[in-house]
N, C-alpha and C positions, 0 to 999 in steps of 0.2 A: 307672188308667192314669197312667203316670209322665210328668210334664212335662218337656220338654227346653228348655233356654234356649240361645239362640244369642247370641254376642257380635256386636254390630253394629259394622261397620267404621267407623273414625274418619273416613273420607272418603266422601263420597257419590258420588264419580266412579269408584270401584273402585280407586283407587291407594292403597296402604297406606303407602307412604313408607318411609324408612329409620328405623331405631330409633336415633336420636342421643339420648343422655342426657347429663347433666352429666359424668359420668365419661369418655364418649367424646370430649366436647368438650375437656376437660382433657388427655386422653391425646393427642389430635391436636395441640393447642397445644404440649404438651411435646415431641413428636417433632420438630415444625418448629423449636422453640427449640433443641433439642439438636443438630440438624444445622447450624443457624445458628452456634451457639456452637463447634462443631467446626471450621467453616470459619475462624472467628476465631482459634481457638487455634493452628491450623496456619499461619495467616498468608497463606493464598491466596485469591484472588478467586473466588467461585462462578461457574460457567458461567452463560450467559444463561438457560437453561431452569430451572436451580436458583434463580437470583435471582428469576425470575417465580414459581416455586413458593413460595418464602419470602414473597413479597410478597402473593400472592393466595390462598395456602392457608388460613391462619387466618381471614380474613374469609369464605371460602367455607364453612369448617366451621361458622362461627357462623350463616351463612345456612341451612345444612341443619338446624342445631339449631332455629333459630326456626321454621322450616317444620314440623319433626317435632313440636315442642312445641305449635305451634297445632293441628295435626291431632290430636294425642293429647287436647288439652282441647277440641276441636271449637270453636275460635275462629278469627277471622281473623288472619293473622299481621300483627304491627306492624312495618312496614319504615320507622320513623323514623330516618333516617340522620343526624340532627343538622343538617339543612339550615336549620331555623328558628332555630338558636342563634346 
């Protein structure tokens, strides 16, 4: 009889999370930087939603990456925001 191995989900609550890798993090940051640089080169002020996206997009990508990495490694995410520094 052949044994069948099943992969155990990284999360115990059934949520498998997004597959954010270093490459995805760099790509997301590069896209935000390219759009911000394009606004600078053209010399126009970004709209309010675009400015919010440029401000909160990269940190949100890092938060998604930290969570996905912690789930992949089956560890608790470290949310040290530099408050103690």
